[in-house]
N, C-alpha and C positions, 0 to 999 in steps of 0.2 A: 642676140636672140636668147630668150629665156625659155627653158624646157623644164617641165616638172615630170618626174618619174615616180609613180606610186604603184608598184607591182605587188600583187599577192604572192605568197610563196608558191614555188613549184614543188609540191609535196614529194618527198623522197629524193629531191635533187638540190634545190636552192631555197634558202630562206628569203623572206621578203626583201631584206636589204641586200643580200647577195644578188638576187635577180635585178634589183634596181641599179646596183653598181655595174652589172654587166651591160645593161641598157645604156647607162651613162658612158661607159667605155666606147660603145659603138657610135653614139652621138658625137663624141669628141673626136673620133677618127674622121668623121665626115666634116666636122667644123670645130677645130680646136678653140675657137673664140666663143663658142656657145656657153651660156651660163646654165648649168644643169643642177637642179635641186632634186635630191632623192629623199623621199619620205617613206616611212614604214606603212604597211597596209596589212590588215587582217579583218576578219568578220566576226570576231568574238569567240571563235572556236580555236582549234589547234593552231598554235603559232602566234596567238595574240600576245602572250607574255613576252616571248622572244622579240616580236616586232616592236612592241611599245618600249620595252626596256632598252633595246639596242638603239632604236630611233630617237628616243628622248633622253638618252644618256642616264638611264636609271641603273639600278643594281639588282642582281639576282640573289635570292636567298634560298637555300635548300634546307628542307626539314624532313625528318623521318616521321611518318604518320601511319595511322591504321588504314590499310588498303581496303578495297571493296569486300574482299572475302576474309578480312581479319588479319592478313599477313602484313608485316611492315613494308611500306614503300617509301621511296625518296621522292619528294615532290618539290619542284622549284616554283617560286612565285616572284613577282617583281615589285620593287619599291621605286617609285618615280622620284625625280630630283627634289620635289617639295618635301620629301620625307614623311608625308601624310597620306599618300595615295598608294594603295597596293593593287596589283593586277594579278588575278588568280584565274586559273583554268580548273574547273572542278574535275575535269577528266584526268588531271595529274594525280588526283588522290582517290577518285572513285570511278575512273573511266572503264569502259567496256574492254578496251585494248589491254588493260592490266590483268584481265582474267582469261585464262586458257578456255577455249570454247567448251571443253568437256566439263569445266567446273562452274560454268555460268548458272546462277541460281538466284533470281531476285528475291526469293524468300529469305535468303541469308545476306545478300549484298547490302552494305551499309555506306552511308555518306558521312560517317564519323570523321574520316580523315579530312574532309573539306572543312568541317568546323574547327579541327585542330590547326589547319593552315590559317584560317581567319583569326583564330585565337593568338597564334604566334605573331601575326602581323599587327594585331592590336597591342601586343606586348612590346613591339618595336616602335609604337607610337602612331601607327596608321589609324585614321578615322574615316577615310574615304576609300571606297572599294569599287573596282571594276571587276566583275566576275562573269566569265563565260561558263555557261552551264550545259553545253552540248556534249553528247557522247557518253552518257552515264551507263553504268552497269546495274543501277539500282532502281528500286521501286518502293522506297520506304517513306515517300512523302517529305524527304529532307529531315526526318526525325533524328537520324544519326548526327547530322550536322548540328541541329539544335541542341541535342544532348551535350555535345562537346562545348557548346557555348553557355551551358549551365541550366538549360531548361530541364525539368524533371518530367519524364513520361512514365507514369506508374501504372501497375496493374491493380487489381482489386484489393490486394494485400499491402499495397503501398511500396512494392518493390519495383526497381527499374525494369522496363520491358526488354525483351531480347532484341539483339540487332536484326536489321533487315525488315522486309515487309511482314514477315511472320510475327514480329513483335507487336504489330498493330492489332493483331487478333486479341492481345491481352490488354490493350489500352483502356484504362478506366478514368484516369485523371491526368491533367496537365497542370504543372505548377511552375511558378516563376521566381520563387524566393532566392534561388541560387544563380540566377542569370548574371553573367559578367556585367559589372556596372559600366564598363566602357561601351557596351553595345548600344546603350541609350544615346551615345554621342556619335554613332557611326551612321553613314549613309552608304547605300549600295546601288550602283548602276548595274543592272543585270542584263547581259547580252543574251537576248532570247529571240530567236527568229522563227519560233513555231507558235501556233495559236491554240493548241489543244487545251481543253479544260482538264480538270483533275480527274473526273470520273466519267463513266458512260461509254457509249460506243466509239467516241473519238477521244477518249481520255488516255492517260499515260499507260494504263495496264493493257488496254485493248490494242492500241496502236504500236507501242514500243516494247511491250512485254515479250512478244515472241522472240525478238532478236537478243533478248537478255536471258533466254532459257525458259520462259514461262509456257506452260501447257494451257489449253483452253480452260480446264478446271481451275488452274491457278489464277488465270486472268479474272474469272468471275469472282473468286474469293478475295483477291487483292482489291478489286474494285469496291466490294462491300466494306472492307476494312478501311480503305481510304475515305469512303463516304462518312463512316463513323468518326474517323479522325477529324475530318473537316467540320463536322457538327460540334465536336468538343472545342475545336479551335475557335469557332464562331461564337461560342458562349464566352470565351475569354477575350476575344477581340472582334466584337460585332462590327460589321462594315468593312473590316480589313480582310478577314478570312473568307474570301469569296472563291469557292471551288470552280465557279463558272468563268472566272476572269480569263481572257485569252492568254495562254502561256502558263496557266497554273499547273498544267500537266507536264511542263518541260522538265527533262531530267528526272523522270520518275516521281514528279510531284515536288521537286525542289523549288520550282517557280512559286508554288503555293506557299511553301515554308517561308521563303523570303518575303512575300507579300503580307502574310499573316503575322509574322513574328519579328520583322525588322523594318527599318525605315528604307524601303526599297522601291524601285521602279523597274519595270521590264521594258527594255528598249531594243531597237534594232542594233545588232552587233556592229555592223559597218558604220552606222550612224554615230555610235559612241566613239569608235576609233577615229573617224574623220574629225570629229569635234575635238577629241583629246589631243590629236597631233597638230591641230590648227591648219589643216590642209587648205581650207577655204582662203586664208590669207595669202598663201603662196600661189594658188590658182588664179587669183585676180590679176597677177602680173605675168602669167604664162602666155607664150605664143603658141605652144603645142604641149599636149599632155600625153604621156605614155602610161598605160596600165596593162593589166593582164594577169594570167594565172596558168596553172598547169594544163587545164583542159577548158576550152571555151565551148559552151553548149547552151541549150535552152534554159537550163537552171541559172546560168550566169545572168541572163536578162531579168530573172525574177528576184533580184535583190542581192546577189552575191557581191563581193567586194569590188570587182571592176565596174559593175553597173552603178555602184554607189559613187565611185569616183567620177564616172561619166555624168551622172545626174548633177553632181555638184559643179562640175566643170561647165556644163551646159547653162547653168545659172549665170555664168559670166560670159557665155557665148564662145567658149574655147573649143577648138577641134581636139578630138580624142582618138588615139590609135591604140589598139590592144594587140599584144603579142602573147602567144600561147604555145605550150608544148604540142598540143593537138587541137584541132578544130572540128567539131561535129557539124553535120549538115544543118541542124536546127539553130546553130549559132547565128544565123541571119536575124534572129529575133533581137540580137544585141544592137542592131542598127536602131531599132525603135527605142532602145534603152539609152541612146545617146552616144554609142560607140560608132564613130564615123567609118572606120575601116579596121579590119583585123587580119592578122597574118600568123600562120603556123611557123615555128622556127626551125623545124627539121630541114636539114640541107641535103639529105639523101636517104636511101633505104637502109634501115638498121633495125635491130631488135629493140623491144621495149626496154630491156636492161641497158642496152647501149645508149638509148635516147635519154635515160634517166641518170646516166653517169654525170656527176656534178661538173666535171671539167668539160665534158662535151656539151652539156646543157648551157653552161656559162658561155662557151665559145659560140654556140648556135644563137643564143640570145643576143650577144654582142654583134655578131655578123648581120643578123636580120635587122636589128635596130639601126646599124650603120646604113644599110641599103635603103631602108624606109626614110631615114633622115636625109640621105643624099637626094632622094626624089623630092622631099619637101623643100630643101634648100634650092634645088633647081627651079621648082615651080614658083618660088617666092623671090627669085633673084631678078 
């Protein structure tokens, strides 16, 4: 019997592969003869680098770059075995979690560190990039990143503009003479699961600005600055610099920066991961598929990683079981997304801290997987 396990991480407890190995342990307890294939899973956000690097036998590289508020931060990114593909999470260099809540200020926050990571990867020979752009602390339209890649964003006196969204108020000219020559040979698959445009009432400033520290007045001002920036970009790259493109407002406008200034496409994060890991080929041969995440709820059914696995598995007519740390009442929507049955893994009353203890979570996951698979074996014997 062939079993495929593709678990998302249980955040704060187990990585994707750790969760997958726990499920494998439980399955093999029930049937030591089962063939169990464990594959990494992520949705393009936090944990994508770790999942893809570990699951595809890549390597991690750590670099010190400029953090969102200008302080140095250490950021890890992955290089896959082909030596040409880099996996980057922008949140590792410009993420909201890197900034103390009291210091959050999108007027100052910069994406410079993201560009420095990309630049380092290019120097290592990478020309193909998978970039997750969720969880930013920034609203600079990706300008900091582009500056690190050699684009000149200048004020009326020909000087570089200041970092952060505030620098856009000074923006007069965009020049390309100093852009890294390697960039012309690079392609970018951008994991982007939001559809916000760059500007307007559903743009990045209005929707995501408040969580980054923006006041209502700042939101209105930043929106005007981004609109001006987009107009200048459109003169330079007509047709590519579309501020209305779905996802242009992702990560404080970084989606727009990639579309306007690089050879990039915005795609579903889970779709990228499923394709890169070749999960479809493994699912074709499966008798049963296990997936899951830390919390199964209505959002899961709307395109999160387990739903992506289920959708792919259903294309081959495979049964899908999901395991989760907790299950919300609205998780019943997961049935419509292709998950045939789901189970919480908690075995008894405990605190949240106890439930998230890695050893306990691993044990609970393995024990639940064992019992589910025992029932499956009995039903199919």
